[in-house]
N, C-alpha and C positions, 0 to 999 in steps of 0.2 A: 504494500500500500504506500502510495506516495505521500510524504509529509507535506502539509501545507501550513504556513504560518498565518495565524489570525492577526489582522490589523484592524484597528477601529475604522469603521466606514459609515457612510450615510446610506441607510437601507433603501431610501428612495432612488438614489443614484445607481445602486446595484441592480435594482429591479428594472429600471429604465434600460440599462445596458443589457440585461438578460432578455428583455422583450425585443430590443433592436437586433441583438445577435441571433435569436431564434428565428426571426422573420428573414434576416439576411441569409441564414443557413438554408432555409427552405428554397429561396430563390436560387442560391448557388447549387444546391443539390439537383434541382430540375435542369439547370444550365449544364451541369457536369454530364448529365444523361444525354442532353441534346447534342453536345459536342464530343461526347465520349472522351472527356478531358481529365487526365490525371492531375493536371495543374490546378484545375478548379476543385477537384475532389480534395487535393491537399489543403486548399484554403478552408474547406468545410471541416476537415479533421483538426486543423489548428484552432479553429474557432470553438470546437468542442472542448478543447483543453481549457480555453479561457472561460467557457460556460461552467465547467466543473469547478474552477476556482471561485467563480461568483456564487454558485450554489452553496459551497462550503461557507463562504463569508456570510451569505444571507441567513443560513440556518443558525450559525453561532450568534449573529447579531440579534435575530428575532428572539432567541431564547434568553439572551441577556436583557432584552428590552421589556419583557413582561414581568411585572412585579405584583399586579393585582388580578383577581379572578375576572373582573369585568373587561380587562384588556385582552383576554385570550381569544374572544370571538373575532374582533377585528384583525388580530394577528393571524388567525387561521385563514382569513380571506387573503391576506398577503402571501402566506405560504402556498396557498392553492394556486395563486397567480405564478409564483416562482416555479412550482412543480409543473404547471402547464408549459412554461417556457422550456424547462429542462426536457420534458417528454418530446417536444417538437425538435429540440436540438439533437437528442439521441437518435431519433428516427432519421433525421437528415444525415447524421454521421454514418448511420448504417448504409444508406444509399451510397455515400461517398466511398465507404470501405468496400462495397460490392464492386464498384468500378475499379478500385485499386487491385481487386482480386481477379480482374478481367472477366467479370460477369457481363455478358453482352445483353443488349436491349434490342428489341425488334426494330428494324428500319422503319416499319409502319408507325411506331410510336415516335421515333425521333423526327419523322417527317411531319407528324401532327402537332408536336409540341409548339412550334412557332405560331400555330393558330390559336393558342391559349390567349387569354385576355391580355397578359403582359409577359414579355420574355426578359430574361436576365442575360447580360452580355459582359464579357471580360476581355480587356485588351491591355497591352503593355506599351507604355510611351517609349518610342524609339528616338535615338539621337537625331536632331535636325528636323524632326517632324513639326507640323504646325502647332502641336500641343506642347512641345518642349519649351519650357520657360514661360508659358502663357498662363494668365489668370483666368479662372473659370468664368468670371463675370465679363471679361473682355471678349472671349471667343463665343459666348452665348451658345454653348454646346447643345443645350436642350432645344433651343429654337431651331438650330441647324439640323440636328439628327432626330429630335423627338425623344432622345434618351437622356435620363437624369442620372448623374453620377451619385451613387448612394454610399460608396466606400472607396477609399484609396489606401492601398498597402504600400508603404515606403520602407523597405528593408523589413525590420521587425515591428514597425509602427503601423497602426491602423487609424485612419482618419474617417470617422463616420459622418455622413451627411455634410460633406464639405460645402462651405459657402462661396460666394462670388469672389472673395478675396484670396482663396486658396490658389497658390502657384504650383503648376505641375512640373515635374522633373523627369529626366531620363530614368527609365527603369520603374517608374510608378506603375503599379498594377491598378487599373481602373475597373471598378465593377459598377455597371449601370443597369437601369431598368427602363424599358420602353418598348415600342413596336419593333418587330423584327426587320421591317424595311429600313430602319435607321442604322442598322449594324454596318453595312458596307461603308457608309459615310464616316462612321466612327473609326472603322479600321483605317480608312484613308487618312484621316486627321492624325491618328496615332502612329502612322508609318508601318502598319501591319497589313499583310496580305489578307484578302477576304477568303475564308475557307470555301472549297468547292463542295457542292452538294451532289457528289457523284456516287455515293454509296447506298443509294436507295433503289437498287436495281433488282431487288428480290421480287419474285412473282407475287402478285396480289393474292391474298388469302382472305376470303370473305369474312370468316369469323374473326381473324386477327385484325382486319381493318375496323370491324365493329368494336372490338375490344380496345383498340387504340383510341377511337373516337370517344368511347365511354371513359377511358382513363383521363382524357383531357377534361371531360365534364366533371369527373371526380376531383381533379386538381382545382378547377375553378370553384367548385362547391366547398371544398375544404378551406381554401383561402378566404372565400366569402364568409364562412362560418367564423373564422377568427376575427375578421373585421366586425361582424355583427355582435360577436361576444364582447369585444372591447367596447363597442357602442352601448350595448345593454348595461355594461358595468359603469360606463361613464355617466349615463343618465338614469341608472337604476330602473330600466325599462323592462317590465315583466313580459310584454308581448314579444320583444326581440329575443329575450332569453329563451322563451318557449319555441320561437322559430329556429334558434340554434339547435335545440334538442330535436326538432322535427327534421332538420337537415341532416343531423347525425344519423337518425334512423334511416333516412332516404339513402345516405351514402353506404350504410351497412348492406342494404338491399342491392345497391349497385355493385358492391364488391363481390357479392355472391354471383351476380350475373357475369361480371367481368372474368372471374376465375373460371366459370363454366365455359365461356367463349374461348378463353385461352387454352383450356384443356381440349376443346373441340378442334382448335387450330393445330394442336400437337399431332393430330391424326394425319394432317395433310402437309406436313413440312419435315424435311430431313434435319433441319437445324433446331431440334427441340431445346437445346441448351439456351438459345436466345430468349426462349419464353420465360425462363426463370426471372429475368429482369422485370417482366410485366407483373409477376406475382409480388416482387419486392415493392413495386410502385403502388400497387393497390393497397398494400399494407401501410405504406407511407401516408397516402392520402387519408386513409381511415384513421390513422393515429393522430394526424393533425386535427381532424374533425373531433376526435375524442377529447383532445386537449382544449379545443374551443368549448366543448360541452362542460369541461371542468371549470372554465372561466365563467360561463353562464350560470353554472350551479351556485356560484356565490350569490347571484341575484335571486334565483329561484328559491333558495333556502332562507332568503331574507337576512343573510348575514350583514351585520352593520358594516357598510362600506366606508372606511375612513377616508378623509380628504386626500391622503397620500396616494391612494389608488388612482384617483382622478388626475392628480398631477402627473403620475407615471404615464398615463395614456396621453395626456396633453403635451408632455415635454419630451416624448420619445422622438426619434429621427423622423418617423412618418406619423404625423398627427391625424386624428380623426375629427372631421368637421360635421356639424349638424346645423343646417341653415334653411330657412323658409324663403320661398320666392315671393317677393312683394309685388303689388300691382304697379305696372309701369316698368317692370324689369325688362332688360333686353332679352331675357330668356323666355318671357311669357309668350305662349302660343307656338314656340319653336320646338322642333325635335332635337334630340341630343346631337344628331349629325349636323343640323342646320345652325345650332348655337355655337359649335366648335368649343364647347366649354372645356373639354379635356385639353385641347391644343392651347387655348388661351391661358388656362390656369395651371396646367400640369397635374390637376387633381383627377383621381379616378372616382367616378360616381358609381358606388356599388349598391345603392338602394334609393328608391324614390317612393314616398308615401303620398298618394292622392286620395283625399278624403280619409276613409278608413282602410284603404287597400294598399298593401305594400307590393312593390315590384322589385325583386332582387336581381342583380346583374342586368340592369335595363339595357335593351338593345338600342341601336342607333336611331330607330324609328319611334322610340317612346317620346311622346309630346309632353312638354312641361307647361304648367298653368300656375297662376297666382295662388298661393296657399299651399302648393306642394312643398313637401319637406325633402331635402336632399341630404343623403349621408355619403360623405366622400373621404378619401384618404390621400395624403400627399404632404407637401412641405408647407411651412408656416406662411411663406410669401405667396404661395398658391392659394392658401385659405383666404387671405386678404382680397385677392383678385376675385375669388368665388363669391365672397360677400358682396363685392362691388357689382358683379353681374346679376346677383339676386336682388339688388336694390336695397340690401341691408346695410345698416351703418356698422362700420368696422369697430365702433365703440362697443357693439354687442359682444365682440370677442372678449374684450377686456372685462365687461360686466360678467360674462360667463365665468372667466377665470377667477375673478374676485369672489364670486359666489361660492367657489370651492373652498 
């Protein structure tokens, strides 16, 4: 057993970092599968080590913090949040380790992964490229490529959610999130070749194609569940917490179906070993959804949610926003595609409430109306832009945070 030295820490800061790392590990794990990349898998495994240290620090600090019986229930909610982050981290690391062990994944799955709602990309800054020595704010990388840099690894240092003042250097490993079509431009700016997509020449297998499509749906639902769970926690919203549990049950059924289709596909292919990866992935998505259920459970059991939990959700790298569309807003009467809300703000709208009806993972044709409630995730500067588009006063953001 590896010895770890305990150091006095701020529990809020530890839980924020745990939340950020677990979400980053999910993105990197899917990206490692997409590119069959040992380098990206290495990043995931290194992050797991950091997560293990944080879990140790969080447990010791929480035990030392509780002095009275009435403090135990709020602390149990914090520990449940930490446990959910750890479970997500462990499953992401298992996917990375399977890649390091040369477990293959079906070409059908890797071909379908870019069609997921968001892809994760990794490049290294080469000497003399346009990014070498440039400030993120000057090159407007997200505007040019549609990809937002969520982490920079510089030697052994990691910079999470870099701001516009961050200067890029040769050898920096950039991890970004955004549409797949922006990746070639990111490669060109970083001085890296665009990988060829020439390894998807396997014959089409009906059951495996269906399994790959279902796996992408499972990926999207599992990530949606996490976003909804944190939103339910942030607003202590019982309806959203119940929806998370319903999605967990739906995903359990989807896994049974996916495993069946994968086994059916095994009858029609000589490369049965490649199907193991599909079974790993279905377990991964289900575990993420289970962790989301654990977060929602804090709300469902009416555990006292201490203010620190809300600050954790609001102060993490990727914040969650909850804003209503006001009358006269530029968004009123437009579809998501017509409004360009994602392009303008960089925020991902993952739920819309119209009247008493919720639409999760709204499509491009979903139309927005005054009074609709939008739930989105993204950066803090994107949140301000979203509030502006909705016709809401950005002072409401400050009022919300002050109320916590």
